[in-house]
Every structure is written in structure tokens, then in C-alpha cells.
N, C-alpha and C positions, 0 to 999 in steps of 0.2 A: 598365689596360694602355695600352698605347698603343704632303720634305727637299729640301730645296732646296739647290743649290749656291750658297752665298751669301758675300758679302764678309767677310773676317776682321775681328773686332771687336778694339778696342784694350783692353789690360789696364789696370788701375788703376795710376796713376803715384803714386810716393812720393818725397819728398825724402830724401836721405841720412840726415838725423838724425831723420826722421819729425816734424819740427817744424811742418809745415804740411799741412793737409788739402787735396788737389788733386782737384777734381771732374772726372771725365771723362764726366758725363752727356751733354754736348753731343755728345761724340765717339760715344757709344753711339746717341744719337738720330739722329745723321747716318747711322750705319751702318744703323739700323733703317729709316730712310726709303729707303735704297738697297736694302735687302733687299726691301721691299714693291714697289719699282719692278721688281725683277729677277724676272719671273714665268716664267723659262725652266724648263720641265719636264725632270726628269732623264731623260726618255725621248726628247723631241723637241721643237723649236720649233714643230712643226706643231700640237702640242696647245694653243697659245696662239691659235689662229685661230678659236676658237669657244667658246661658253659652254654648259655642260651645263644643260638644262632639266628633263629627265625620264628616269629608268631604268624599264624594265619587264622584269624577270627572269621568264621562264617556263620553269622548270626541272624535270627529273625527278630526284629524289634518293632515297636509301635510308639505312636506319640501319646497314647491314652493310658499307658501303664508302664511299669518297670519290668514286666515279664520278659524274659529272654529265653530263647532256645536255639540249639544248633550245635556246632562243634568247633573245637580249636585244635589246630595242628601246631606242635611244638617240635622244632628241630634243634638239636643240641650236639655237643661234642663231649664224649666221656673224658673225665679228668682224673680217673682212678684206675688202678690196675685191673679191676673187674667191677663194673657197675652192676651189681646184683639186685639193687633195689632203686627204682626211680621214684622220686618224690616231687611233688608240685603243690603249691599252695592254692586252696579253694575253700571258701567258707562252706560249712556243712548245710546251711539252708538250701544251697543249689544241689539239685539232684543229679548225680551221675548216672547215665544210662549204660554206657559201655566205654571201654578203653581198648585201643589198638596199639600195640608196641611193635614198631617196624612191619605194620600191616597185619599182625596176627592179633586175634581177638584175646584179650589177657584178662585174668582176674585182677581185682583191685581192692583196696581198702580206703574208705573215706572217713577218717576220724579226726576230731580236733582240728578241723580246717586244714588237713593234710591229706592229700590223695597220694597213695603209694601203689606201685605196681612191681610185680616180680617178673622180669622178662625171662622168655624161654631161652633165649640165647643172649646172655649178658654181654654188652659192649665192652671193649677193653680200651685202654688209654689212647686217646686221640681218634677213636672211631666215632663216626657220625651216626645218629640214630633219630627216629621220628616216633612221636607219640600223638595219637589222635584221641580226643576226649569228646564224647558225645554227652551233652547235659542240658538241663532246663531248670527254670525256677524263677522266683522272684527275689532279687537281692535284699538282704537286711543290712542296713547301714546307710551311709551317705555316699557310697560308691556309685550308685545310679539314683537319679531323682526324676520326678515327673510332676508337672503342673497341669492338672486337668480338672481340678475343683472349681477354681474361680480364676480363669486365666486373664481377666481384665482386657486390656487392649491388644494383647498378643495371643496367638493361638496356642493349642496344647502343644507341649514340648516335653520330650524325654531326653535326658543328657547324662553324661557320666562326670565324676569328679574323683579321681583315684588318689590324689596326693594326700597324705603321705602313704598310708597303709591300707587303702581301700580298693586297689585294684583286684585283690583276691575275692572281693565281695561279688564281682560280676563275671570274672573269667579266670580260668586256671593260669597261674603265672608264678614266676620266681621274683619276690620282691626284694631284689638285692640291687642297689643303686650302681654297684660297680660291675654288674653283669648286663650290659646293654645288649639287646638283640641287634644283629647286623642289619636287619630289615623286618618289615612286617606287612602283611595284607590285612585289610579290614573290609569284609564283604558284608553288607547290610541289607536284608530283605525286608521290605516294608510295603504298605499300601501305596497304589499308583499315584495318589494325590499328594504324597509326601516326598520330601527330599531328605537324605541322610548324609551328613557331612562327616569327614574323618581325616586321617593323616595322609600326606603324600599326594598322588595324582588320581583323579577320577578317571580310570582307564576304560570304564564302560558302565552303561546302565542297561541291564539285561532283563527282558520280561520273563517271568517265571509263572508257574501254575498258581491259581487262586487269584488272578487279577493283581499280582504283586510285581514289583521291580526290585532287582538286586543291584545296589550300587557298589561298585567294585573299586576300592581305593588301594593303592599300592605305594608304600613308602620304602624307598630303597636306600635310606640312610640309616646308621645306627640309632637306635631309640630306646630310652629307658622305659621301664614298665608303666610308670605312673603317667606317661605322656601320651599313650595309646588312648584313642578317644572316639566317641561318637556323639552326634546330636541329631534328632529327627523331629521334624515338624512340617507344617505347611509353609515352607520357605519359598520366597522368591530369590533368584539369583541375580547379584549385582557384581559385575566384574570390570576390572580395568587392569592397566599395567604400570609398573614402575620401571624407571630407566636409569639405573646407577651409571655413573660416569664410566665410559669405556666398556660397557657390558651390555649383553642382550636384554630384551625386555623380560620382566619377571611378572607372571600372573598374580593379581591380587583377586581371590575368588571369595565371595561373601555370600552366606545364606542369611538373609534378613526377613523381618516381617513385612507384610504387604503395607504399602503406603506409609511407611515410617520414614518420612522425609528428613527428620532430624538425624536419624541413624545414618542414612546415605550421605548427609552433609559431613558428619564427623568422620565416617569411615574413609571418605574421599581423600582425607589427608594422609592416608597410609602410604601412598607412593612417595611423598616427600620425606617421610620418616625412613622408609627403606633406603632411599637415596642417601640421606644424611648418615644413617648408621653404617652403611656400606662403606662410606668415606671414612668414618671415624674408627671402625673396628674390623674392617675388612668386608669383602663382599658378603651379602646375605647368604648364609650357609646352605640353605635349600633352594637356591636359585633355579636349579633344574627341575624343581617340582612346583611349588607355589607358596604363597602366604595368603591367609584370609581369616575369616571370622564366622562363627555360628552363633546366632542369637539364642540365649536361654536365660531364664530368671534364676541364675545361681547366686545372686547376692553380690557379685563382683565380676571377676574374670579369672580364666585359668589358661595358661600359655601352652595348650596341647600343641605338639610340634607340627608346624606348618599351618595350623588352623585353630586359633584362639577361640575358646568359648567365652562369650562376653554378654553382659547385661547392660552395662552403662557404656554407650558409645561416646565417651567424652575424650578430649585430646590426651590428657596425661595418662589415662588408662590405656589407650591405644598404643601410646609410646612405651609404657611400662611392659605390656605383654609382648610387643615386638622385640623390645630389648632383650626379653627372656630367650628369644631364639638363639642369640649368641650366648647369653649368660643364664644357663639353666637347662637348655635343650642341647645345643651343640657342645657346650661344656657344662657338665652337671656336677653338683656338690658330691664329693666322695662319701660323706656321711651327713646325716641331718644336722649334726652339730655345726657343720660348716655351711649352713643355708645362706650366709652372707654371700657366698659365691653366686647364689641365684638371686635372692631378693634385694640385697644391698645394691648389687650392680644394676639390676632392672630398675630400682627406684632412682639411681643417679641418671639413667637415660631420660627420666622425666625432667631433670634439670637441664640436661644437654639439649633436649628437644626444644625447651623454652628458649634457652640461650641462643641457639642457632636459627630457630624458625619463627619465634615470636618477639621476644625482647629480653634484654638483660634484667629489666625490672621485673618481669614475670618469673624469670629464673631465680632471682634474689628472694622473691616472695616465696617461691616454692622451698628454698633452703631455710629461710626463716621458719616456715611451718614445720620443716623437718626437725629443725633445732628445738622448737617449742615442744614437739612430741617427745623427742629423746630426753629433754630436760625434765620430764615427769618420772623418769626412772633413774634416780641418783645412785642406786646400787646395782644397775644393770650393765651387763656385758653383751658385746655382739656375738661372741662365741657362746655356743650353747653348752652349759655345764652338763656333765654326765647325768646328774640326778634329774634333770629336766629333758633328757634327750628323747623321751617317748611321749612328751607333753606337746601335742600339736598347738595348743594355745601359746605355749612359749616359743616353739619353733617359729611360728608365724606372728610373733610380737610385732605389731605395727610400730611401736615406739623403738624397739631394739634392732630387729632383723632388717626392717625396712628403712625407717627414718635415720637412726643412728648409723645403719649400714651405709646409707647414701652419704652421710656426713663424713664417714671415714675416707671414702673415695675422694670427696672434695678436699679433705685435709691432706691426703697423699698428693693430690694435684698441687696443692699450696706448697707442700714441703719440696716437691720436685722443682717447682718454680720455672717450669718450662713445658709449655703445652705440647710442643712437638715431641719431646721425650716422653711425656705422660701418655699420649695417645699411641705413640710407638710401642710402649710397653703393653697397653691393652691389646694391640694388634699381635704381638709377640705371644702373649698369654693365650690368646684365642687360637693361634696357629699351633702352639706347642701342645695344647690339651684338647684339640678338636676331636670330636666324636668320642670323647673319653670323660674322665671325672678328674676333679681337682679339689684341694682343700685351700683354706685361707693361707696356710704357709706355703703352698705351691705358687700362689699368686705373689707372695712376698719374695720368693726366690727370683721370680721374673722381674719384679720391680727392682731388687737389689742389682741384678745383673744389667738391666738396661740403663738404669740411672747412675750406677757406680756408687750408689749410697747404701747404707746399712740401716735397714728399717726394723731391726730387732727390737730396739727401744720403743719405736712407735707401736708395733704390734703388742708388745708387753703391756703398754698403756691403754691403747684404744681398742684392741681386738680382744685380748684375754682379760685386760684390766676392767675396772668398773668405774662408772660415773663420768664426771667431767670436772674441769676446774672453774673456779671463780677468781677474777683478778681485781683487787682493790688498789687504787692508785691515789697517792697523795703527791702533789707536785708543788714546786716553788721555783722562783728564779734567783740566781746569784749572778749578777752582772749579765755577761753574754752567755751564760749557761743555764739551761733548763735542767732542773733536778727532778727526777721521778723516783719515788720509792713505791715499789710494786710488791704486794703480798699475794700469793697464790694459795688457794684452798681448794682441795679436792672434795667432791661430794661423798666419797666413799673412804672409809679407813683402809680398804685394801689397795687403793691406788691414790696415795696422798699427794703425789707430785706428777704432774705432766710436763716433761722436758720438751719444749717446743719453741719454735719461732713464733712471735707475736707481732702484729702490726699495730701502731699507734697513729692516729691522725692528730697532728698539732695545729691548732687554729691561731692566727695572729691578729693583732688589732688592725692591720692594714686590709683585713678581709681575705687574705690569702691563707692557704693551708698546705701543709706537706705531710707526707706519710712516711714513717720510718719503720723498719723491721729490726727487732731486737731478739735476743735468744734468752729464754728462761730455763735455767737449770738449777735454781735454788728456790726454797720457799719464799724467801724475801730478797728482792733484788733493788740495788740503787744504780740508776742510770744517769749520766751526765751527758747532755746533748748541747753542742754549741748552737746558739741562735743569735739572731741580730735584731729581733723585734720583740715586743711585749706579747706574752702568750695569753690568749683569752679563753682557751679551752683544750681539752684533750679527750679523745674518743678512742675506747679500746676495741680493736678488731672491727674497724668501721666497715669493712666489705664482707663481714660474716663468713670468713674462712673457717673459723674455729667453732667447735661446739663448746660454748662456755656460758655459764650463768651470768646474769648482769651484776656487776660489782658496783662498788662506790668509786666516784672520782671527785676528790677533794682538793681545792687549791688552799695552799697554806704557806708556812714559812719554815725555815730550818728549825726554829724553836718548836713549832708545832710538831714537826716530825720527831724531834727528840722527846718531847713530851709523850707523844704517842708510844714511843718505845719505852718510856719509863712506867708504862702500865705493866706490872709484873703479875703474871698468873702462874701458879705452880700448885702441885705438880702438873706437868703438861706433857703427855697425856695423863689424865686422872681417872679415878674411879668414882667414889661416892661424895668426896668432898673437895672443895676448891678454895684456895686463898688468893685474894687479890690484894696487891700492893699499889697504891697510887702515889704520884710524885709529890704531892703536898697535902696538907691538912687544912687548907683554907677554904671556907665556904661550902655551901650545899652542892651536892653533886647528884644528878640524876642517872641511875644505872638501869640498863636494860640488857637482857640476854635473849638472843634470838637463834633459831636453828638455821640450817643451811638454806631453807626456803624463804628466810626472812621473817618468818612468824615469831612474834615476840612472846617468850614463855614466862618471863619474869620482869617486873618493873617496880622500882622503888627509889626513895631519896635517902641520902646519907651525908653526914659531915665527916665521917671517919676516913682515915687513910689506909686502914687495913680492914678487909672484909673476909668472913668465913661463911661459905655457902654450902649447903646440903643439896647435892644434885643427884641423889640416889634414884630419884624418880625419872631422870632424863634418860631416853634411850641411847645406846652408843651412837656416836656421830660427831660431826663438826658443829661448833657453836661460836657465836660472836658476842663479846661484852662490849657494849658501848657506854662510855662515860661522857657526860655532858655537863659543863659548868659555864661560868661567865666568859671563860677564855677560849671555848670551842668544844668540839666533839671529837673524842679519841676512841679508838677501837682496838681490840686485841681478840685473837682467836684461841680456842682451846679444843682439846679432843677429849670426849667422854668414851672410855673404853668399855 
């Protein structure tokens, strides 16, 4: 699962005839630099006047309601000449009882979800200070949830889900991704029959008055505000250890429902995943604390640091949330516009877990399903545009942030064409941005450096750009040469051309096959491949490395190719009207026009060689004209602006 008000980014530019690829990488880079300079909080400029160092949540919670009471201590460092006003975010439905600034009872104001305090002795730049806030109430929003109405097979549970902007609904905090706390304590007091899970290490369970127990969790690693968590229920504890190569045992601590054998069976695979990911990405970042799961009916899972909250204990979800411990928790996106750093990477760990621990066939199936999801968004980009940067539905788009995001990493691996280099780059990235934040362009800089390649064009097309390509192939043989005429069409006008290597599998009449890799940098390409046998078929991208829609593969002759090119469509791009010139005037011809998805919008017959079409009702996009007569079927593409 998973804002800053930031400058609008520039969309990808194209020439009218799409004849020249124009890179806007520098524009995006400039915008990103401006984004990182603009640290204004959505709540108040006052939040920029200090850095969070430590959160200490000491709360009373229950599994039968979302009511919370207790206090939070926030230790910070002043970052202004004189911090004469301290501000922290907390939604107004939560009632503040008292505030202590550096131990002194202080007056406060709590308006518009912002708690402000005027200190008696204002801290100066670099000075550490502490604020203790006593409060209580029932959170309004999705920050804390409870299932006590109809629990079904599971007991009553209360849990939190703070991402993106919901932490302030249940505890006073600074919702700034780039201001991680150095550490946090979460003490949870609840009824003696309950267990309460959270981040870090459970250092003690202390009896307190009222027949209650305080569960004392301590996280000694940097942590972002939205990753602080709790879950409370009648759990049973199920623990075991992972043993990464050359490293001490790592505790896997799980709070699960009683007699849930399916959960135990699925969770038991976590040790293998920790060992695998430690090998691929570097040792599990929180190995001196633990990893684990708290069960809760939240509708999915949330990668709370060191203890994921989860409902469906299935292999791919366990892999995804564990992958977040490296990509999302240890290294966190610098802005919500860069959610790919979290969700795309964690989604790709699903592929890797299948590839290394299950089978290549299962991994391939996962990538096919990822492609199928991404293909439903022909105008979508992985990078979150400014105008959608506060829309959680867009931020967590399954099709774009998750599935297309995973596809991007798979294609980077393909372009790198060297697994040892690719995984070395992932390790370097994790080490470089450990305990901090990163953007998509930060990852690009690491990939560039480690591989010695320049991924500017790739990021222009796949990260900032929109959509995906389709490859249509017409092939024929001339003696010992195979000719392939390949035409590429982008699904979006904003990214009309994807400059990329593509693999083709060539099948021969002997029953053998071979795979070749060629480079596409034009809308239409003509390749000549030396062969010694008759070709029986061609398959585009046979191993599904690329995100691309299914195109046509037609066997023909040179004459067929020439006739296809003799279909003239102009103007192209066009507006409301289109002229089609055909190569001859003989016989009836069936004409069809279809959109990028293959849906036929118009179909008719004609004997004319010249056609004038009114396309004013067509929405902007790419279209295909198919002309079929007794000699075959010929196609041409055009763009409606």
C-alpha cells in the first residue's frame, strides 16, 4: 500500500511526423531538483523548522474499538535561528489534554489538524528539544481500523494503516517522507488476554494496573512516519529463524490467529525468502531486530517496518511485503510521485521469488499477468504527474505503480543483459540510499554508473513517458536471407516511439529455432537476417521481456511488402478528415478501421482507389486501416490528433 505540492512536470514532446525522438530528461531532472528543494509541508511551513529524531508512543489500545489514549514524546533538533513556534500534525477529532515542552507544561493551539506550541525558552539552531503530548480520542478516517462487528473466523482486531497521509489521524507526527526519525519506541497497553505487535524488538511485557500488560517495542533504526504501526488481538505467537549465508540467525516473529494452519504453512516460507533476498539485495536491513507478521483483515497487506500487517498469507504477498523492507522501508521514496521506488521494486520481488524458489514458469506467468494489467492503461505513466500527486488511488494504481513498475525493472534487467551487473546495481542502490530516501532518477544514476550505460532514453520512454509499443511484422525470404519489415506503434501520442532492443524467435522447417536480438530506433524497420533453412514462423519478444501489446505477424513476399507501403494515408497525423490512396483500382476491397486495442470502429466495401473519410468523432490516438482484397490483407497506421 502506500505529498507534497510540487512543480508541474513537462510532458514528453514529439514532432508532428514523429520522425525525431526528443528527450526531455533534463526537463524532468530540473523539475526533480526543484521538487527536492521545495520541502514545504502540506500542513505548515513551521514543520520545516526542525528535524525529527525520535518518536515514543505510549498508548492504551484495545481490540474492540479504535479508541486511543496516552502520550507521545517527540525529540527533535531545531533547524532555524530560533524556533519560537513548534508545530506538529494531529487531526482535530483527537483531543489534546496537555503539552510539555522540554518538561514544562505549555499552552497550545489545536486548529485545522495542526497542533502548535509557543515554548518558554525557544531552542536555537542545532539544539535538541523534547515535546510530550497527552491526548485521547477515536480516530476519524482510515488511519486506525477495527473489526469487531462480524469477525468471522478471526478474532476481534484493531490495526493501523497510515500510508500515505493517515498517521496524523491517530498520533501527533510530521508527515514528511524526507524526515525519518532516527528511532522510535511503541509501548502498547492492553488487556492481559491480548498481544500487541509493532516495530523493532519486543523488549518487555510489563504488568500494569487494571489487569493490563504493556508491550514495549523498540525500533533502533531510522523509520518513516507512515511505517510506525500497531496491531492488537487475541494472537498466538509463531516464531522461527532465517539463516542467510554467512550471517547469524534472524528472528521471524509472527502474531497469527489460533488454529490457522494455512497461515502457518504460508508464513513458514518467510525464512527462504529472507535468505534469497539477502543474497540478491544485501543482508536483511533489520537483522538485529526481527521480521514478522501481524494478522489483520485490512484487505491486503502493509509493509510496516520489521512487522508486516497482513490478511492474505499467500506466497507472492509475503514476498512482496518482505521486499519492501529493502525497497520502501530501508530506502523510501523521496516523494509520493516516485512511488515506483517502493511498489515497482517490491512487485518485482514477486517475480524473483518465483524464479529462484518456485519455477521459471511461475515467474513467467507472474510477468505475463503484470503485462496484462499494465496494458489496460495505454495512456499511463509510472511516474506520478503533479496533478495526481495527492490522489491515493493514482499513487497506488495496481496497473501502473505496481505492475508496470515491475515491468520496468524487468526491462532494465533485459537491457543490462548481465544478471551479475543488474543485481550488483541493486545492492549498490540499497547501500547508497540506506536509511534514507530516493527518487526514480536516483536509481537511474546508480544503474548508469554500475552498468556504464546511459538510461536517459529508457526513463524518458518508460518512466516519464506513457503507454507501450506494438510491433507488427511482415516477413519473407529472399534466398538465404530472411527479411523482416517491422512497424512500431505507441499506445500514446505522447510517447510514439520506444527505442529499445527486441528479441525475435525464428522457427525453421527442421523443427529448430533461434532467437535474435535487434535494435529498434525507427517507426518502421527493415531487417535482413542470413539463414540456411526455410522459415516457418516468427515470434515477437518470445520470453516476455518487454511490455508490448500483441501485434500482427504476417508471412508474405517482397511484392506484398511493397503493396503494403503503397497504401498512402494523409495527412498523418490528421485532425477531422483523412484521405486514403490505394495502389490500384481493381476489384472490391474490404476496409476496416480499428483503434489501438483492436476494436473495429468502421467497416465497409469499396471499389475505389481513393477514399475520403470523416473521422471527427474519433478520439485522439493511434488507429489502423486494414485493406483486404483477393491478393491479401494490407495495413497502415495513422494518428488522430
